[in-house]
N, C-alpha and C positions, 0 to 999 in steps of 0.2 A: 062833650063840651061842658065845661063848668061855668054856670051863670052866677054872677056876683050880684048881691042885693043892693050894693051902693056903687056909685060912680067912682072910678079911680083915674088917676093921671098916669099915663105911660111915659117911661123914660124915652127921650128923643133918640137914643141909640137903638132902641127896639124898632122905632119907626124907620130909621136909616137901614137897618138890616132888611126889613120887609120891602122898603122902597127900592133897594138894590138887589132884590132877588135872592136874599140869603135867609129866607124864612126857615128852611130846613136845618140851618146851622144853629138855630136857637135851641136851648135846652127844652126837653119835652115838658118840664114842669111849667115853663113860661108859655109855650105854644098852646097848652091846654087851657090857659086862662084868657087868651086873646079871642074876643068875639069875631065871628066871621065878617060882620059888618065893618068892624075896625080894620081888619086885615084887608078887606076889599077897598076901603076908602084910602088907606095908606099906600096901597099898590098903585092907585090911580091918581094920586096927588101930583100936581105940577111941581117942577123943581124949584120954581121961584116963589113958592107960597110963603116960605119962612125967611125972615131977615137973617143975613149971613149965610145964605144958601151956597155961596161960593165955596165954603169950607167942605161941603159935601163932595165936591169933585176930588179934593185931595184924599178925603176919607175913602172914597170909592176905589182909588188906586190901591190903598192898603187892604181894603176888603176883598179885592180880587184874589190876593194871595190866600186870604182866609177861606174864600169860596172854593178855591182849588184844593186846599188842604181838607176842607170839610166834606168834599165829595167822597172821601174814604174815612170811615170811622176810626181806622187804625193809624191814619197819617201822622197825627200828633204824637202818638205813642212810638211810632217808627222813628220819627225824627229825634225824640228824646233818647230812645235806645241807641240810635246812631251816635249821638254826641257822647253818651256814656262809654260806648265802645272806643270812640276817638280819644277820650280822656284816658282810658285804660291803656290804649296803644302808646300814647305819648309818655305815660308813666313808665312803661316797659322800656322804651327806646331812649329814655332821658339820659341814661348812662353810656349810650353808644357814642363813641368818638366820631366826630365828623358829620353828624346828621344836620346840625344847624348850618354848617359850612355849605353843605350841598343845597340846602334851601336858599341860602344867600346867593349862591352861584346861579340859581335858576329864578332870580327875582323877576325877570321879564315875564316868564310863564305864570308865576304866582300872581303878579299884579294884573295881568290880562285876564286870568281866570276869575279873580275876585270881582273885577270891574264888570265882567260880562254877566255875572249872576247877582249883582248887588240889588237889582230890582226884585229878585225873588227871595234871596237870602241876604240878610243884613250883613254888613261888613264885619260887625262884632262877632256874629255867629260863624262867618266864614273863617275868621282869623283863629277861632278855636280849633278848626280842623288842622291848621298848620302850626298851632301852638306858638304864635308870635304876637307881640304886643301891637297896639294901634300905632304907637310912636315908630316902631320898627317898620311897620307897613307904610306909613307916610314917608319914611326915609327911602324905602324901596321905590315908592311911587314917584318921588321927586327925581330919583336917578333914572327911572325908566321913561317918564313922560317929558321931563324938562331937559332934554338932551341939548348939548351946547357944542357947536363946532370949534369953539375956542379951546376946548379941553381934549386931551388925547383920548380919554375914556368917555367923552361926551357927557361928563358930569357938569351940571350947571355951575358956572364959575361964581355966580353971586351967592348961591346956596352953599357952595363949598369953596370959599376963597383961599383956603390954605393948601389946596391940592398943588402938586408940582406942575410947573410949566411944561409945555411940549418940548422945549429945547433941553430942559433938565432930564426928561424921560429919554430923550435921544442920547444923552450922555451915558445914562445907565445901560442902554442897549449897546452903545459903542464899546464900553468896557467889558460887558458880560460876553459879547460875541467876538472879542479880540482873541485870535488864535494863541497869542503869547500868554494869555491868562486863563485858558480853558481849564487847566489843571489846578488853578488856585481856588482856595475857598472863597465864598462870597464876602466874608469879612476882610480878607486880604485884598481883594479887588476893590472893595469900598475904601479901605485905608489908602490904597495906592491912588485912587481918584481924588480922595480928600487931600492928600499931601500935595497933589498936583494942582489943587485949588480949582478943579473942574466941577465940583459939586459943593453944595452948601446946605446939607441936611444931615440928620442923625442916622445912625446905623439901623434903628428900628424902621425908619422910613425906607431905607435901602432894601431891607428884607421884605417890607410890605409890597413895594413896587416890583421887585424882581419876581415875587410870587404872582402878582397880577399879570406880569408880562410872560409868565410861563416858564421861568427858569427854576424849575423845581427839582430836577434830577441832580444826583451827586456829580460833582465835577471831577472826573478822572479821564485822563487821556486814553488809558487802556483798561478794559475790564479785568478783574482778577481771574486767574486761571482756575478752572474748576477741575478737580481730580475725581475720577470715578473710584468706587470702592472695589477692592479685590474680590474675585469670585473663586470659590473652591467647590469641588463636586463629591468629595468623599473624605472620611476621617484620615488623619495622618498624611494628608497631601500637602498642607501648608500649616506651619506653626508661626505664631507671631508673638513678639515680646514688647513690653512697654513698662515704664516706671511712672507711678503716680505718687503725689505727695499728699499726706494727711497730717494735720496738726491736732494733737490731743490737747486736753484742757490744761495741761501743765505748760502749754505754749512751746512745745518741742515739735519739730518737724520730723516725720518718718517717711522714708522712701520705700514704697512697697513695689517689689519687682514681680511681674506676672509673666508666665508663659502659657499661651492658649492654643488649643487646636482650632484652626480657623473655621472649619466646616461645622463641627458640633458645638463650638463655643465652650468646650469643657476646659477648665483650668487644669493644666498639667503640672503646675508647680508655682509656688509663691514664697517670697521671703522678704523680711523687713530689715532695712539697714539705715544707718545714719546719713548716708549719701549714696548717689548712684554708684553701683559697684560692678565692674566688669567680671569679677570672680563669681558673683552671684548669678549673672546671666550664663556664664560658662557652666556652673554647677547645675542650674535648672535644665539646661540643654542636655547635659550628660546624663542626668537621672532620667529624663523623659526618653532619651535615645535608648538607653539600656532596657527600659521597661516596655516601650511601645514601638521600637523600630520594626520596619517591615521590609519586604523585598524591593519595593520601589523607593526611589529617592524622595527626600522631604525638602521642601523649600522653606527656609527660615527667613521671615520678613520682619524688619524692624525699622525704626527711624535712624537718623544719623547721629544719635547721641553717643557720648564717649563710653557709656556703659555697654553699647552694642558693637561699636566699631573700634577694635583694639587688638593688640597682639594676643591677649589672653584668650579671647573668644575665637580668634582666627586659628590659634594653635590647636584648640580642641577640634574645630571643624576639619582641620587637615587630617587628624587621626581617624576620621570617619571615612576617609577616601572621598567618594562623591555621594555618600549617603545623605548629607545635608548640604544644601547650597544656600548661601547667604545673599539676600537681595535687600537693597535700601529703598524704602518707599519714597516715591516722587523723585528718585534719582536713577536707580537701575531699572525701575518699572514705573509706568505712568499711573500708579494707583496710590491711594492713601492707606494708612494703617487704621482705618476708621472703626473696624469691628472691635478691636481690643480697646480703643479709646472710648467707645461707647460703653464697654464693660466697666472701665474705670469709673465712669459716672454712676453706673448702677451700683457697684459695690460700695462706693462712698456714700451716695445720697439715699439709697434704699436700705442699706445694711449698716454701715459703720457709723456715720454721723448721727443718726437718730439715737444711738446708744450713749452719746455724750461721754466717750471714753476719756479717762483721766490720764493714763500713762501708757508706756509701751507694753507693759505686762498685760494690761487689760486689752490692748489692741491685738496682741498676739493670740490671746485666748479667743477673742471675738472673731478674728479673721479665720482661725481654724474651723470654728463652728459655721461661719457664714459661707465659706467656700464649699463645705460639705453640703449645706442647704442649697446653694446655687447649683452645684453639680448634679445632685441626686434627688432633690425634693421639688424644687421650684420649676414647673413646666413653663415653656415659652411658646408664644404664638408663632414666632418666626421659625420654630422647629416643629410646627404643626401639632403642638401639645406634648411633645417629648421633653424630657429633661436633657441637658447636655450629655450626661453619662450614658443615657439610653441611646442617644444618637451616635455617640462615639463608639459604642459597642455594636453598632450596625442596625439598630431598629429603624425601619423605613419611616420616612416623613409622610404621614397620612393621618390627618385629623379625623377622618371617617372611622378610624379604629376606635375612637373614643365616643362615637355616636351610635353604636350598635343598639343601644337600649331606647333610642328615640321612638321607633315605630310602636313598640309595645306600650310605652308610656302615652303616646298619642291616642292609641285605641282606648286605653283605660281612662284618659282624660275626657274623651268624647262621651264614653259610656256613663261616667259619673255625672258629668254636667247635664246629660239628657235626663237622667233619673231625678236629679234635683230640680226644684222649681222655686224661683224667687217669688216674693209676694206679688209682684206685678204680673206674673204669669198665671196666677190662680184665678 
């Protein structure tokens, strides 16, 4: 105990702390200066000794929270750290679309949660957790607490006098649920109702209330038909052809014709023309057939474009007997030609377009190099690490073939890490 040589006057707040049982919450530097006699006297003073003692009851309610927090030395630090984490979290998700909308849709839960804890955590602090302003919270609270039977959504009609009437909302539901308009767009249904003078509000309001009423899905009578991709099990089983368009910097279009082995995804041939060409498809098929034909028949799959379905291509196929059978995707078979269409995107966006090719001559040179790279150098995950050429020549699809060195490296890694010691381990 430190004894003072002269009399001092103590702040009333110190007396309130001791009178309300919060002596241990005072800083040690202050507790060491309070004489035991003072402490004893303040602990036993009557509540009505001082003028304005009624204020003490309000202060005591606030101090109860301080008392509870003060029971743990780290409580204040934990709360501060929590809010720092909360701020960081909101900074991270601030760019995520739809977060604020989800909070707004759950306004009942939000308001009830904050109201239930407001005696422990202030509203201002609680709002930081949800990253919303006080004005927004009061708006939510008005919607949740002041419910009104005169409103379709139970919104207070005095607080929100511009909201639509129940009969106006009924008109929205009537038009949106009419079987004759189910396939119409929302804007067309709105205009139809507007022209009939059944509604008297703007399109933005129509969109707002149709969303509130749950009319969010696309308005189609029948879903689009989904086609599955074609499946092959070995090289030279299925070939597929397609034409893709690429525009060079001289503003000219070039039609690139491709023939691909479906299983290995190897490009068997390609050629550039100024327009879709039946003769090019015929030549690509003939060259591939003479070079890669086998004992079993090959299925040739293409779309129904004029470059694929014509007398020129058909005459060549006839000369092969039954060695090549032509099928039209999504017509003769219920499958799409998606594998070669995916290749078109790869060759354009990963190879050709980044080179900013100026003219056809540059395109021809680049395409020769890029097809060689695609076929023989660039491995593919869908081929388990093989290149298309390796797969076409019969190399099995087995990614474990490329992982044989993993075990030895794992042993070396463990050994070296155990031999090394970081500063913290010393």
